[in-house]
C-alpha positions, 0 to 999 in steps of 0.5 A: 627878441627885443633889441635896444639901441642907443646913441654913442657918448658924446664924450667917453674918454680915452680908451686904455689897454692896461697891463696889470702887476707882473704877476702872471695872472694880472689880467689884461683890462680895458678902461673907459673913463665915466662922462656925460652922455645922452642915452636913449633907451630904445624897445623894438618891436614888429607891427602892422600897418592898420586903417583907422576903421574898416566895415565889411557889409554883408547881405541881410537876406538870400537874393541876387545882386541887382546893381553895383553902383561902385568899382575897386578901389573906388573912394566913396562919401558916407551914405553912398549906395553902393550895392542894391540886392534884390530878395522876393523872400526878405520883402514877403517876410515883411509883408507877413510880418505886417499882417501879423502885427495888424491881427496882434493888435486888434482887441480881443472882445471877451463878453461882458458880465454874466447875469445870474440865473433865476428859477420861478416855479409860476413858469413851470408849463401848465400851472396856471391852466390847471387851476382854472380847470380845477375851478371850472369843474368844481363850479360844475359839480356844484351847478349839479348839486343844486339841481336836486329837488330834495333840499336835504340831499342838495344841501348835504351835496353842495356842503361836500363840494364846497369842503372839497374845494377848500381842501383843494385850496389849502393843499395848493397853498401849501404846495405853493409855500414848499415851492417858494422855498425850493425855488428860494434855495435853488436861486441862492445856489444859482448866485454863488455859481454864477459868481464864480463863474463870473470870477472865472471869466474876469481872470481868463480875460485878464489873461487873455489881455496879457497874452494879447499884448505880448504878441502884439509886442513880438508882432512889433519887433518882428515887423521891425526886423523885417523892415530892417532887412528890407531896407538893408537891401540897399548897401551904403557906405557907413563912413567915407573910405575906399570900397573893395567889392566883396570882403577882406582877402583870405577871409572865406565868408562862405562859411557864415553864408552857408551856416545862415543859409542852413537856418529857418528863414525868419532867423536867417533874416534876422541874423543877416540884418544884424550883421548887414551894417556892422563893422567887421574884420572878419571873413569876406568873399574875396570878390565876385560881386557883380549883378546877377550873382546870387548871394546868402544871408551874411555873404561879405558883399563890399568892405569900405576902409578909411584910410584917412589916418593910418595907425600901427599895431605892434607886439611888444614883448612882455619884458618892455611893455611895462616901460611902454607909456602912452605919448611915447615917440617911435621910429617906424620902418617898413618892409616895403619902403626901403631907406625911409623912416616914419614918425610914430607916437603910442596912443594906448598899450593893451592888457590882453596877452598874445602868446609869442613864437618863442613861448613868452608873451607879448601885448598890444600897442597902438601908435598913430602913424606920421609922415615918412621920410628917405634918408636923403630927405625925400618924402616917402609915399603913404603905406597901405593897410597890412604892410609889415613894419618895425617899430623902435620905441624911446621908452627912457631918454636922458640927454645928459647923463652919467654915462658908462659903456654897456660892456663895463655893466656885470651882473652879480646876483641881484646887484649891478656892478661895475669895477672902478680903478682907484687912484692907486690903479687898484680894482673896487667893486662898485654896486650901481643903479642904471637908468636908461639903457642904450645899446652901447651906452647906458645911464648910471643914476647912483653909485659913480661920478664924471671922471672916474675910470671903470673897467670896460673889457676883462671885468670878469677876471678882476678882483677886489683890490687887484692891481690894473695899472704899473 
């Protein structure tokens, strides 16, 4: 439950115990005078001390802790080497990734243009040799015919040989014409086919080029991831802070490590690299980090906490959070430092609701934490992250307000009411508007003036016009 506290009034007038009329139902009431006073409305909320930043550094790959360079609680500088991990598996993956990158970068040579094939009949086996043989046979027949002594018969035979040779030449010319037409038709078909083949080969070459580019890109990314994994084996501080070996207590990073360990090596390496240098407020191994200790990908190795600036995370109830603004001042009390009060200031109000234990919701409020002092004026020690605290936020403050005791306020439906004692001693119901609401006093911004008197006790039994004084 939210508690509001206020400052006592500077001047509230004399409190009077007044007897009502002599009537039997006349109430006994307490009356106070309206006066000016400082009123502060304070919202109280539970809070937790937090560090400026916390980074849990994890092993990027399965391996063994080779060397630990720091101790628990040691303050380290940004970039300082904290732990070195030995992982032959990660280095072997880097070697394979580089080899794949080189292989993928080699250009694919896919032949040049395809020449169009041609067919020639003259190239048929034995065509020219057959012509020469036929010519020799005709010449032999002609020589034999000329040896005939009978002139008439000789002339007739030579004429027959010449006629046969002429007919052979005519047939040969016709055959050549037919063959040339056939060759021309065949070559036209072959030219069309070779064009289609060339176009297909061109598209294939383009596709192969695209595939090679994609393969080279993937190989390059894989090589970068593998290199980042190997680089992450040397764990360095991301900022100046205090070291805790392992992860934050109570985290249980073994679950993450076993999960990554069940993945394929290349996937686990990439996931480990992504988790290796990131800030995390999550799981941790809770210590146990020393040279020779085996680790899995994702296991928390070391946590660095920046305590140069402490902050507060408060849970403010939904009924009060709308009053909390950036710059609101607050006082803080720690369970661990009795009798000390610390200064704080609101730096941000969250919008994500958190379910409360009583059924309502609360909202996160961030504050910076300043110096603390004990009640005797002594300097209070610096708290540690995770300590519990109570924050008192001064959400509204009026240094010179028209104020009445909080007990005089009566809620009647949607109205806020006080009972005013008139000059003649009778009761008047007065609707008022409130401003800052402290624990003891409240500010009335409309409806009352200083010097008037109001009922502070027994108001429930008062009726309009009722006589309250002798």
